[in-house]
mmCIF file of the N, C-alpha and C atoms, coordinates in Angstrom:
data_MODEL
# 
_entry.id   MODEL 
# 
loop_
_atom_site.group_PDB 
_atom_site.id 
_atom_site.type_symbol 
_atom_site.label_atom_id 
_atom_site.label_alt_id 
_atom_site.label_comp_id 
_atom_site.label_asym_id 
_atom_site.label_entity_id 
_atom_site.label_seq_id 
_atom_site.pdbx_PDB_ins_code 
_atom_site.Cartn_x 
_atom_site.Cartn_y 
_atom_site.Cartn_z 
_atom_site.occupancy 
_atom_site.B_iso_or_equiv 
_atom_site.pdbx_formal_charge 
_atom_site.auth_seq_id 
_atom_site.auth_comp_id 
_atom_site.auth_asym_id 
_atom_site.auth_atom_id 
_atom_site.pdbx_PDB_model_num 
ATOM 1   N N  . MET A 1 1  ? 0.846   -1.174 0.000  1.00 0.00 ? 1  MET A N  1 
ATOM 2   C CA . MET A 1 1  ? 0.000   0.000  0.000  1.00 0.00 ? 1  MET A CA 1 
ATOM 3   C C  . MET A 1 1  ? 0.899   1.246  0.000  1.00 0.00 ? 1  MET A C  1 
ATOM 4   N N  . ASN A 1 2  ? 0.582   2.158  -0.845 1.00 0.00 ? 2  ASN A N  1 
ATOM 5   C CA . ASN A 1 2  ? 1.326   3.383  -0.989 1.00 0.00 ? 2  ASN A CA 1 
ATOM 6   C C  . ASN A 1 2  ? 0.948   4.360  0.127  1.00 0.00 ? 2  ASN A C  1 
ATOM 7   N N  . VAL A 1 3  ? 1.920   5.127  0.601  1.00 0.00 ? 3  VAL A N  1 
ATOM 8   C CA . VAL A 1 3  ? 1.662   6.084  1.676  1.00 0.00 ? 3  VAL A CA 1 
ATOM 9   C C  . VAL A 1 3  ? 0.655   7.136  1.240  1.00 0.00 ? 3  VAL A C  1 
ATOM 10  N N  . SER A 1 4  ? 0.726   7.568  0.000  1.00 0.00 ? 4  SER A N  1 
ATOM 11  C CA . SER A 1 4  ? -0.196  8.606  -0.455 1.00 0.00 ? 4  SER A CA 1 
ATOM 12  C C  . SER A 1 4  ? -1.631  8.091  -0.563 1.00 0.00 ? 4  SER A C  1 
ATOM 13  N N  . THR A 1 5  ? -1.831  6.798  -0.670 1.00 0.00 ? 5  THR A N  1 
ATOM 14  C CA . THR A 1 5  ? -3.195  6.276  -0.674 1.00 0.00 ? 5  THR A CA 1 
ATOM 15  C C  . THR A 1 5  ? -3.728  6.107  0.745  1.00 0.00 ? 5  THR A C  1 
ATOM 16  N N  . ARG A 1 6  ? -2.835  5.934  1.704  1.00 0.00 ? 6  ARG A N  1 
ATOM 17  C CA . ARG A 1 6  ? -3.290  5.830  3.091  1.00 0.00 ? 6  ARG A CA 1 
ATOM 18  C C  . ARG A 1 6  ? -3.656  7.194  3.648  1.00 0.00 ? 6  ARG A C  1 
ATOM 19  N N  . TRP A 1 7  ? -2.895  8.227  3.308  1.00 0.00 ? 7  TRP A N  1 
ATOM 20  C CA . TRP A 1 7  ? -3.129  9.581  3.794  1.00 0.00 ? 7  TRP A CA 1 
ATOM 21  C C  . TRP A 1 7  ? -3.151  10.539 2.610  1.00 0.00 ? 7  TRP A C  1 
ATOM 22  N N  . PRO A 1 8  ? -4.189  10.534 1.819  1.00 0.00 ? 8  PRO A N  1 
ATOM 23  C CA . PRO A 1 8  ? -4.186  11.379 0.613  1.00 0.00 ? 8  PRO A CA 1 
ATOM 24  C C  . PRO A 1 8  ? -4.163  12.866 0.931  1.00 0.00 ? 8  PRO A C  1 
ATOM 25  N N  . TRP A 1 9  ? -4.730  13.283 2.049  1.00 0.00 ? 9  TRP A N  1 
ATOM 26  C CA . TRP A 1 9  ? -4.754  14.704 2.397  1.00 0.00 ? 9  TRP A CA 1 
ATOM 27  C C  . TRP A 1 9  ? -3.368  15.214 2.749  1.00 0.00 ? 9  TRP A C  1 
ATOM 28  N N  . ALA A 1 10 ? -2.456  14.327 3.163  1.00 0.00 ? 10 ALA A N  1 
ATOM 29  C CA . ALA A 1 10 ? -1.135  14.760 3.596  1.00 0.00 ? 10 ALA A CA 1 
ATOM 30  C C  . ALA A 1 10 ? -0.193  14.995 2.423  1.00 0.00 ? 10 ALA A C  1 
ATOM 31  N N  . PHE A 1 11 ? -0.519  14.479 1.262  1.00 0.00 ? 11 PHE A N  1 
ATOM 32  C CA . PHE A 1 11 ? 0.398   14.574 0.139  1.00 0.00 ? 11 PHE A CA 1 
ATOM 33  C C  . PHE A 1 11 ? -0.184  15.361 -1.035 1.00 0.00 ? 11 PHE A C  1 
ATOM 34  N N  . GLY A 1 12 ? -1.228  16.130 -0.781 1.00 0.00 ? 12 GLY A N  1 
ATOM 35  C CA . GLY A 1 12 ? -1.772  17.003 -1.795 1.00 0.00 ? 12 GLY A CA 1 
ATOM 36  C C  . GLY A 1 12 ? -2.506  16.297 -2.914 1.00 0.00 ? 12 GLY A C  1 
ATOM 37  N N  . ALA A 1 13 ? -3.025  15.124 -2.671 1.00 0.00 ? 13 ALA A N  1 
ATOM 38  C CA . ALA A 1 13 ? -3.780  14.412 -3.701 1.00 0.00 ? 13 ALA A CA 1 
ATOM 39  C C  . ALA A 1 13 ? -5.085  15.148 -3.967 1.00 0.00 ? 13 ALA A C  1 
ATOM 40  N N  . ALA A 1 14 ? -5.608  14.967 -5.143 1.00 0.00 ? 14 ALA A N  1 
ATOM 41  C CA . ALA A 1 14 ? -6.869  15.607 -5.500 1.00 0.00 ? 14 ALA A CA 1 
ATOM 42  C C  . ALA A 1 14 ? -7.969  15.103 -4.569 1.00 0.00 ? 14 ALA A C  1 
ATOM 43  N N  . THR A 1 15 ? -8.760  16.025 -4.062 1.00 0.00 ? 15 THR A N  1 
ATOM 44  C CA . THR A 1 15 ? -9.814  15.652 -3.129 1.00 0.00 ? 15 THR A CA 1 
ATOM 45  C C  . THR A 1 15 ? -11.158 16.083 -3.672 1.00 0.00 ? 15 THR A C  1 
ATOM 46  N N  . ALA A 1 16 ? -12.161 15.343 -3.326 1.00 0.00 ? 16 ALA A N  1 
ATOM 47  C CA . ALA A 1 16 ? -13.516 15.664 -3.747 1.00 0.00 ? 16 ALA A CA 1 
ATOM 48  C C  . ALA A 1 16 ? -14.104 16.712 -2.814 1.00 0.00 ? 16 ALA A C  1 
ATOM 49  N N  . VAL A 1 17 ? -15.160 17.347 -3.244 1.00 0.00 ? 17 VAL A N  1 
ATOM 50  C CA . VAL A 1 17 ? -15.828 18.348 -2.416 1.00 0.00 ? 17 VAL A CA 1 
ATOM 51  C C  . VAL A 1 17 ? -16.397 17.653 -1.182 1.00 0.00 ? 17 VAL A C  1 
ATOM 52  N N  . GLY A 1 18 ? -16.131 18.224 -0.020 1.00 0.00 ? 18 GLY A N  1 
ATOM 53  C CA . GLY A 1 18 ? -16.633 17.666 1.220  1.00 0.00 ? 18 GLY A CA 1 
ATOM 54  C C  . GLY A 1 18 ? -15.722 16.642 1.852  1.00 0.00 ? 18 GLY A C  1 
ATOM 55  N N  . SER A 1 19 ? -14.566 16.427 1.270  1.00 0.00 ? 19 SER A N  1 
ATOM 56  C CA . SER A 1 19 ? -13.659 15.448 1.867  1.00 0.00 ? 19 SER A CA 1 
ATOM 57  C C  . SER A 1 19 ? -12.973 16.063 3.087  1.00 0.00 ? 19 SER A C  1 
ATOM 58  N N  . ILE A 1 20 ? -12.388 15.220 3.877  1.00 0.00 ? 20 ILE A N  1 
ATOM 59  C CA . ILE A 1 20 ? -11.750 15.673 5.105  1.00 0.00 ? 20 ILE A CA 1 
ATOM 60  C C  . ILE A 1 20 ? -10.313 16.061 4.813  1.00 0.00 ? 20 ILE A C  1 
ATOM 61  N N  . GLY A 1 21 ? -9.967  17.288 5.159  1.00 0.00 ? 21 GLY A N  1 
ATOM 62  C CA . GLY A 1 21 ? -8.595  17.762 5.044  1.00 0.00 ? 21 GLY A CA 1 
ATOM 63  C C  . GLY A 1 21 ? -7.923  17.674 6.401  1.00 0.00 ? 21 GLY A C  1 
ATOM 64  N N  . PRO A 1 22 ? -6.662  18.018 6.481  1.00 0.00 ? 22 PRO A N  1 
ATOM 65  C CA . PRO A 1 22 ? -5.950  17.881 7.750  1.00 0.00 ? 22 PRO A CA 1 
ATOM 66  C C  . PRO A 1 22 ? -6.494  18.789 8.844  1.00 0.00 ? 22 PRO A C  1 
ATOM 67  N N  . LEU A 1 23 ? -6.987  19.960 8.494  1.00 0.00 ? 23 LEU A N  1 
ATOM 68  C CA . LEU A 1 23 ? -7.505  20.879 9.506  1.00 0.00 ? 23 LEU A CA 1 
ATOM 69  C C  . LEU A 1 23 ? -8.931  20.554 9.916  1.00 0.00 ? 23 LEU A C  1 
ATOM 70  N N  . ALA A 1 24 ? -9.584  19.669 9.181  1.00 0.00 ? 24 ALA A N  1 
ATOM 71  C CA . ALA A 1 24 ? -10.950 19.308 9.516  1.00 0.00 ? 24 ALA A CA 1 
ATOM 72  C C  . ALA A 1 24 ? -11.011 18.093 10.437 1.00 0.00 ? 24 ALA A C  1 
ATOM 73  N N  . LEU A 1 25 ? -9.869  17.499 10.738 1.00 0.00 ? 25 LEU A N  1 
ATOM 74  C CA . LEU A 1 25 ? -9.866  16.356 11.642 1.00 0.00 ? 25 LEU A CA 1 
ATOM 75  C C  . LEU A 1 25 ? -10.260 16.807 13.038 1.00 0.00 ? 25 LEU A C  1 
ATOM 76  N N  . PRO A 1 26 ? -11.032 16.003 13.749 1.00 0.00 ? 26 PRO A N  1 
ATOM 77  C CA . PRO A 1 26 ? -11.475 16.430 15.077 1.00 0.00 ? 26 PRO A CA 1 
ATOM 78  C C  . PRO A 1 26 ? -10.295 16.558 16.040 1.00 0.00 ? 26 PRO A C  1 
ATOM 79  N N  . GLY A 1 27 ? -10.261 17.674 16.740 1.00 0.00 ? 27 GLY A N  1 
ATOM 80  C CA . GLY A 1 27 ? -9.216  17.897 17.725 1.00 0.00 ? 27 GLY A CA 1 
ATOM 81  C C  . GLY A 1 27 ? -7.876  18.324 17.184 1.00 0.00 ? 27 GLY A C  1 
ATOM 82  N N  . TYR A 1 28 ? -7.758  18.559 15.913 1.00 0.00 ? 28 TYR A N  1 
ATOM 83  C CA . TYR A 1 28 ? -6.462  18.898 15.323 1.00 0.00 ? 28 TYR A CA 1 
ATOM 84  C C  . TYR A 1 28 ? -5.874  20.190 15.897 1.00 0.00 ? 28 TYR A C  1 
ATOM 85  N N  . PRO A 1 29 ? -6.613  21.297 15.926 1.00 0.00 ? 29 PRO A N  1 
ATOM 86  C CA . PRO A 1 29 ? -6.028  22.529 16.488 1.00 0.00 ? 29 PRO A CA 1 
ATOM 87  C C  . PRO A 1 29 ? -5.818  22.442 17.994 1.00 0.00 ? 29 PRO A C  1 
ATOM 88  N N  . VAL A 1 30 ? -6.652  21.676 18.666 1.00 0.00 ? 30 VAL A N  1 
ATOM 89  C CA . VAL A 1 30 ? -6.555  21.576 20.116 1.00 0.00 ? 30 VAL A CA 1 
ATOM 90  C C  . VAL A 1 30 ? -5.237  20.937 20.534 1.00 0.00 ? 30 VAL A C  1 
ATOM 91  N N  . ARG A 1 31 ? -4.721  20.033 19.738 1.00 0.00 ? 31 ARG A N  1 
ATOM 92  C CA . ARG A 1 31 ? -3.449  19.379 20.060 1.00 0.00 ? 31 ARG A CA 1 
ATOM 93  C C  . ARG A 1 31 ? -2.302  20.380 20.144 1.00 0.00 ? 31 ARG A C  1 
ATOM 94  N N  . PHE A 1 32 ? -2.377  21.438 19.401 1.00 0.00 ? 32 PHE A N  1 
ATOM 95  C CA . PHE A 1 32 ? -1.335  22.448 19.438 1.00 0.00 ? 32 PHE A CA 1 
ATOM 96  C C  . PHE A 1 32 ? -1.562  23.461 20.559 1.00 0.00 ? 32 PHE A C  1 
ATOM 97  N N  . LEU A 1 33 ? -2.804  23.664 20.954 1.00 0.00 ? 33 LEU A N  1 
ATOM 98  C CA . LEU A 1 33 ? -3.111  24.642 21.990 1.00 0.00 ? 33 LEU A CA 1 
ATOM 99  C C  . LEU A 1 33 ? -2.956  24.086 23.403 1.00 0.00 ? 33 LEU A C  1 
ATOM 100 N N  . LEU A 1 34 ? -3.213  22.809 23.616 1.00 0.00 ? 34 LEU A N  1 
ATOM 101 C CA . LEU A 1 34 ? -3.203  22.239 24.957 1.00 0.00 ? 34 LEU A CA 1 
ATOM 102 C C  . LEU A 1 34 ? -1.883  22.405 25.713 1.00 0.00 ? 34 LEU A C  1 
ATOM 103 N N  . PRO A 1 35 ? -0.733  22.179 25.127 1.00 0.00 ? 35 PRO A N  1 
ATOM 104 C CA . PRO A 1 35 ? 0.506   22.370 25.905 1.00 0.00 ? 35 PRO A CA 1 
ATOM 105 C C  . PRO A 1 35 ? 0.686   23.802 26.396 1.00 0.00 ? 35 PRO A C  1 
ATOM 106 N N  . GLY A 1 36 ? 0.383   24.760 25.548 1.00 0.00 ? 36 GLY A N  1 
ATOM 107 C CA . GLY A 1 36 ? 0.504   26.160 25.946 1.00 0.00 ? 36 GLY A CA 1 
ATOM 108 C C  . GLY A 1 36 ? -0.497  26.543 27.012 1.00 0.00 ? 36 GLY A C  1 
ATOM 109 N N  . ILE A 1 37 ? -1.725  26.069 26.866 1.00 0.00 ? 37 ILE A N  1 
ATOM 110 C CA . ILE A 1 37 ? -2.754  26.358 27.860 1.00 0.00 ? 37 ILE A CA 1 
ATOM 111 C C  . ILE A 1 37 ? -2.400  25.709 29.192 1.00 0.00 ? 37 ILE A C  1 
ATOM 112 N N  . ALA A 1 38 ? -1.910  24.481 29.151 1.00 0.00 ? 38 ALA A N  1 
ATOM 113 C CA . ALA A 1 38 ? -1.530  23.783 30.379 1.00 0.00 ? 38 ALA A CA 1 
ATOM 114 C C  . ALA A 1 38 ? -0.370  24.493 31.077 1.00 0.00 ? 38 ALA A C  1 
ATOM 115 N N  . LEU A 1 39 ? 0.628   24.902 30.325 1.00 0.00 ? 39 LEU A N  1 
ATOM 116 C CA . LEU A 1 39 ? 1.770   25.600 30.909 1.00 0.00 ? 39 LEU A CA 1 
ATOM 117 C C  . LEU A 1 39 ? 1.348   26.939 31.488 1.00 0.00 ? 39 LEU A C  1 
ATOM 118 N N  . PHE A 1 40 ? 0.559   27.689 30.751 1.00 0.00 ? 40 PHE A N  1 
ATOM 119 C CA . PHE A 1 40 ? 0.076   28.979 31.227 1.00 0.00 ? 40 PHE A CA 1 
ATOM 120 C C  . PHE A 1 40 ? -0.754  28.817 32.491 1.00 0.00 ? 40 PHE A C  1 
ATOM 121 N N  . GLY A 1 41 ? -1.670  27.844 32.469 1.00 0.00 ? 41 GLY A N  1 
ATOM 122 C CA . GLY A 1 41 ? -2.520  27.604 33.640 1.00 0.00 ? 41 GLY A CA 1 
ATOM 123 C C  . GLY A 1 41 ? -1.723  27.172 34.851 1.00 0.00 ? 41 GLY A C  1 
ATOM 124 N N  . THR A 1 42 ? -0.710  26.347 34.640 1.00 0.00 ? 42 THR A N  1 
ATOM 125 C CA . THR A 1 42 ? 0.131   25.903 35.754 1.00 0.00 ? 42 THR A CA 1 
ATOM 126 C C  . THR A 1 42 ? 0.895   27.068 36.360 1.00 0.00 ? 42 THR A C  1 
ATOM 127 N N  . ILE A 1 43 ? 1.451   27.906 35.535 1.00 0.00 ? 43 ILE A N  1 
ATOM 128 C CA . ILE A 1 43 ? 2.215   29.051 36.037 1.00 0.00 ? 43 ILE A CA 1 
ATOM 129 C C  . ILE A 1 43 ? 1.302   30.016 36.783 1.00 0.00 ? 43 ILE A C  1 
ATOM 130 N N  . ILE A 1 44 ? 0.142   30.299 36.240 1.00 0.00 ? 44 ILE A N  1 
ATOM 131 C CA . ILE A 1 44 ? -0.795  31.212 36.894 1.00 0.00 ? 44 ILE A CA 1 
ATOM 132 C C  . ILE A 1 44 ? -1.296  30.618 38.208 1.00 0.00 ? 44 ILE A C  1 
ATOM 133 N N  . ALA A 1 45 ? -1.650  29.336 38.217 1.00 0.00 ? 45 ALA A N  1 
ATOM 134 C CA . ALA A 1 45 ? -2.146  28.700 39.437 1.00 0.00 ? 45 ALA A CA 1 
ATOM 135 C C  . ALA A 1 45 ? -1.057  28.657 40.508 1.00 0.00 ? 45 ALA A C  1 
ATOM 136 N N  . ALA A 1 46 ? 0.164   28.310 40.129 1.00 0.00 ? 46 ALA A N  1 
ATOM 137 C CA . ALA A 1 46 ? 1.261   28.255 41.096 1.00 0.00 ? 46 ALA A CA 1 
ATOM 138 C C  . ALA A 1 46 ? 1.543   29.636 41.674 1.00 0.00 ? 46 ALA A C  1 
ATOM 139 N N  . SER A 1 47 ? 1.489   30.668 40.856 1.00 0.00 ? 47 SER A N  1 
ATOM 140 C CA . SER A 1 47 ? 1.715   32.029 41.331 1.00 0.00 ? 47 SER A CA 1 
ATOM 141 C C  . SER A 1 47 ? 0.608   32.473 42.287 1.00 0.00 ? 47 SER A C  1 
ATOM 142 N N  . ALA A 1 48 ? -0.613  32.111 41.981 1.00 0.00 ? 48 ALA A N  1 
ATOM 143 C CA . ALA A 1 48 ? -1.730  32.488 42.849 1.00 0.00 ? 48 ALA A CA 1 
ATOM 144 C C  . ALA A 1 48 ? -1.622  31.797 44.206 1.00 0.00 ? 48 ALA A C  1 
ATOM 145 N N  . VAL A 1 49 ? -1.304  30.514 44.209 1.00 0.00 ? 49 VAL A N  1 
ATOM 146 C CA . VAL A 1 49 ? -1.161  29.779 45.469 1.00 0.00 ? 49 VAL A CA 1 
ATOM 147 C C  . VAL A 1 49 ? 0.008   30.344 46.280 1.00 0.00 ? 49 VAL A C  1 
ATOM 148 N N  . GLN A 1 50 ? 1.101   30.640 45.638 1.00 0.00 ? 50 GLN A N  1 
ATOM 149 C CA . GLN A 1 50 ? 2.263   31.192 46.340 1.00 0.00 ? 50 GLN A CA 1 
ATOM 150 C C  . GLN A 1 50 ? 1.948   32.580 46.902 1.00 0.00 ? 50 GLN A C  1 
ATOM 151 N N  . SER A 1 51 ? 1.200   33.387 46.188 1.00 0.00 ? 51 SER A N  1 
ATOM 152 C CA . SER A 1 51 ? 0.827   34.712 46.672 1.00 0.00 ? 51 SER A CA 1 
ATOM 153 C C  . SER A 1 51 ? -0.048  34.630 47.912 1.00 0.00 ? 51 SER A C  1 
ATOM 154 N N  . VAL A 1 52 ? -0.989  33.710 47.903 1.00 0.00 ? 52 VAL A N  1 
ATOM 155 C CA . VAL A 1 52 ? -1.842  33.530 49.081 1.00 0.00 ? 52 VAL A CA 1 
ATOM 156 C C  . VAL A 1 52 ? -1.001  33.052 50.262 1.00 0.00 ? 52 VAL A C  1 
ATOM 157 N N  . TRP A 1 53 ? -0.105  32.104 50.026 1.00 0.00 ? 53 TRP A N  1 
ATOM 158 C CA . TRP A 1 53 ? 0.751   31.578 51.089 1.00 0.00 ? 53 TRP A CA 1 
ATOM 159 C C  . TRP A 1 53 ? 1.629   32.686 51.692 1.00 0.00 ? 53 TRP A C  1 
ATOM 160 N N  . ILE A 1 54 ? 2.215   33.512 50.854 1.00 0.00 ? 54 ILE A N  1 
ATOM 161 C CA . ILE A 1 54 ? 3.057   34.614 51.340 1.00 0.00 ? 54 ILE A CA 1 
ATOM 162 C C  . ILE A 1 54 ? 2.203   35.635 52.088 1.00 0.00 ? 54 ILE A C  1 
ATOM 163 N N  . GLY A 1 55 ? 0.980   35.875 51.616 1.00 0.00 ? 55 GLY A N  1 
ATOM 164 C CA . GLY A 1 55 ? 0.103   36.839 52.256 1.00 0.00 ? 55 GLY A CA 1 
ATOM 165 C C  . GLY A 1 55 ? -0.357  36.422 53.639 1.00 0.00 ? 55 GLY A C  1 
ATOM 166 N N  . LEU A 1 56 ? -0.282  35.147 53.952 1.00 0.00 ? 56 LEU A N  1 
ATOM 167 C CA . LEU A 1 56 ? -0.702  34.664 55.268 1.00 0.00 ? 56 LEU A CA 1 
ATOM 168 C C  . LEU A 1 56 ? 0.448   34.634 56.271 1.00 0.00 ? 56 LEU A C  1 
ATOM 169 N N  . HIS A 1 57 ? 1.597   35.122 55.874 1.00 0.00 ? 57 HIS A N  1 
ATOM 170 C CA . HIS A 1 57 ? 2.768   35.175 56.755 1.00 0.00 ? 57 HIS A CA 1 
ATOM 171 C C  . HIS A 1 57 ? 3.229   36.620 56.911 1.00 0.00 ? 57 HIS A C  1 
ATOM 172 N N  . ASP A 1 58 ? 3.921   36.873 58.033 1.00 0.00 ? 58 ASP A N  1 
ATOM 173 C CA . ASP A 1 58 ? 4.533   38.179 58.270 1.00 0.00 ? 58 ASP A CA 1 
ATOM 174 C C  . ASP A 1 58 ? 6.037   37.990 58.210 1.00 0.00 ? 58 ASP A C  1 
ATOM 175 N N  . ARG A 1 59 ? 6.678   38.714 57.335 1.00 0.00 ? 59 ARG A N  1 
ATOM 176 C CA . ARG A 1 59 ? 8.120   38.559 57.176 1.00 0.00 ? 59 ARG A CA 1 
ATOM 177 C C  . ARG A 1 59 ? 8.725   39.895 56.767 1.00 0.00 ? 59 ARG A C  1 
ATOM 178 N N  . ASP A 1 60 ? 9.850   40.216 57.356 1.00 0.00 ? 60 ASP A N  1 
ATOM 179 C CA . ASP A 1 60 ? 10.511  41.470 57.009 1.00 0.00 ? 60 ASP A CA 1 
ATOM 180 C C  . ASP A 1 60 ? 11.595  41.284 55.955 1.00 0.00 ? 60 ASP A C  1 
ATOM 181 N N  . GLY A 1 61 ? 11.847  40.055 55.539 1.00 0.00 ? 61 GLY A N  1 
ATOM 182 C CA . GLY A 1 61 ? 12.828  39.790 54.499 1.00 0.00 ? 61 GLY A CA 1 
ATOM 183 C C  . GLY A 1 61 ? 14.157  39.327 55.025 1.00 0.00 ? 61 GLY A C  1 
ATOM 184 N N  . ILE A 1 62 ? 14.395  39.509 56.330 1.00 0.00 ? 62 ILE A N  1 
ATOM 185 C CA . ILE A 1 62 ? 15.677  39.098 56.914 1.00 0.00 ? 62 ILE A CA 1 
ATOM 186 C C  . ILE A 1 62 ? 15.482  37.881 57.812 1.00 0.00 ? 62 ILE A C  1 
ATOM 187 N N  . GLY A 1 63 ? 14.553  37.977 58.739 1.00 0.00 ? 63 GLY A N  1 
ATOM 188 C CA . GLY A 1 63 ? 14.338  36.904 59.707 1.00 0.00 ? 63 GLY A CA 1 
ATOM 189 C C  . GLY A 1 63 ? 13.389  35.846 59.177 1.00 0.00 ? 63 GLY A C  1 
ATOM 190 N N  . ALA A 1 64 ? 13.020  34.976 60.097 1.00 0.00 ? 64 ALA A N  1 
ATOM 191 C CA . ALA A 1 64 ? 12.092  33.898 59.744 1.00 0.00 ? 64 ALA A CA 1 
ATOM 192 C C  . ALA A 1 64 ? 10.682  34.462 59.587 1.00 0.00 ? 64 ALA A C  1 
ATOM 193 N N  . LYS A 1 65 ? 9.892   33.797 58.791 1.00 0.00 ? 65 LYS A N  1 
ATOM 194 C CA . LYS A 1 65 ? 8.521   34.250 58.607 1.00 0.00 ? 65 LYS A CA 1 
ATOM 195 C C  . LYS A 1 65 ? 7.643   33.729 59.744 1.00 0.00 ? 65 LYS A C  1 
ATOM 196 N N  . THR A 1 66 ? 6.646   34.510 60.074 1.00 0.00 ? 66 THR A N  1 
ATOM 197 C CA . THR A 1 66 ? 5.735   34.176 61.164 1.00 0.00 ? 66 THR A CA 1 
ATOM 198 C C  . THR A 1 66 ? 4.337   34.035 60.601 1.00 0.00 ? 66 THR A C  1 
ATOM 199 N N  . TRP A 1 67 ? 3.654   32.958 61.009 1.00 0.00 ? 67 TRP A N  1 
ATOM 200 C CA . TRP A 1 67 ? 2.283   32.732 60.556 1.00 0.00 ? 67 TRP A CA 1 
ATOM 201 C C  . TRP A 1 67 ? 1.362   33.735 61.241 1.00 0.00 ? 67 TRP A C  1 
ATOM 202 N N  . VAL A 1 68 ? 0.608   34.506 60.459 1.00 0.00 ? 68 VAL A N  1 
ATOM 203 C CA . VAL A 1 68 ? -0.360  35.437 61.015 1.00 0.00 ? 68 VAL A CA 1 
ATOM 204 C C  . VAL A 1 68 ? -1.763  35.134 60.516 1.00 0.00 ? 68 VAL A C  1 
ATOM 205 N N  . GLY A 1 69 ? -1.887  34.247 59.564 1.00 0.00 ? 69 GLY A N  1 
ATOM 206 C CA . GLY A 1 69 ? -3.211  33.900 59.029 1.00 0.00 ? 69 GLY A CA 1 
ATOM 207 C C  . GLY A 1 69 ? -3.830  35.089 58.330 1.00 0.00 ? 69 GLY A C  1 
ATOM 208 N N  . SER A 1 70 ? -5.087  35.310 58.605 1.00 0.00 ? 70 SER A N  1 
ATOM 209 C CA . SER A 1 70 ? -5.791  36.418 57.939 1.00 0.00 ? 70 SER A CA 1 
ATOM 210 C C  . SER A 1 70 ? -5.765  37.695 58.761 1.00 0.00 ? 70 SER A C  1 
ATOM 211 N N  . ASP A 1 71 ? -4.930  37.763 59.806 1.00 0.00 ? 71 ASP A N  1 
ATOM 212 C CA . ASP A 1 71 ? -4.863  38.972 60.641 1.00 0.00 ? 71 ASP A CA 1 
ATOM 213 C C  . ASP A 1 71 ? -4.402  40.194 59.857 1.00 0.00 ? 71 ASP A C  1 
ATOM 214 N N  . ASP A 1 72 ? -3.572  40.011 58.852 1.00 0.00 ? 72 ASP A N  1 
ATOM 215 C CA . ASP A 1 72 ? -3.115  41.151 58.048 1.00 0.00 ? 72 ASP A CA 1 
ATOM 216 C C  . ASP A 1 72 ? -4.258  41.780 57.247 1.00 0.00 ? 72 ASP A C  1 
ATOM 217 N N  . TYR A 1 73 ? -5.302  41.048 57.024 1.00 0.00 ? 73 TYR A N  1 
ATOM 218 C CA . TYR A 1 73 ? -6.393  41.539 56.176 1.00 0.00 ? 73 TYR A CA 1 
ATOM 219 C C  . TYR A 1 73 ? -7.574  42.065 56.978 1.00 0.00 ? 73 TYR A C  1 
ATOM 220 N N  . ARG A 1 74 ? -7.543  41.900 58.286 1.00 0.00 ? 74 ARG A N  1 
ATOM 221 C CA . ARG A 1 74 ? -8.630  42.412 59.128 1.00 0.00 ? 74 ARG A CA 1 
ATOM 222 C C  . ARG A 1 74 ? -8.370  43.861 59.474 1.00 0.00 ? 74 ARG A C  1 
ATOM 223 N N  . GLU A 1 75 ? -9.429  44.608 59.616 1.00 0.00 ? 75 GLU A N  1 
ATOM 224 C CA . GLU A 1 75 ? -9.275  46.033 59.969 1.00 0.00 ? 75 GLU A CA 1 
ATOM 225 C C  . GLU A 1 75 ? -9.398  46.226 61.446 1.00 0.00 ? 75 GLU A C  1 
# 
């Protein structure tokens, strides 16, 4: 079996109207977007969790940090 007969859309073979091209395959664009979305989401989520964690501590930058909980946010 010839490779161009197995995947005619990949080698520019003549296609009929309504045939499936490479961009019409289900999930084709999503495969390229998922790694970027996952990386972006991981970085944003990690930054948000770290910000909350730092906000619940009192630290002057030199000594050890002290747990204060939500006391910094109360009036």
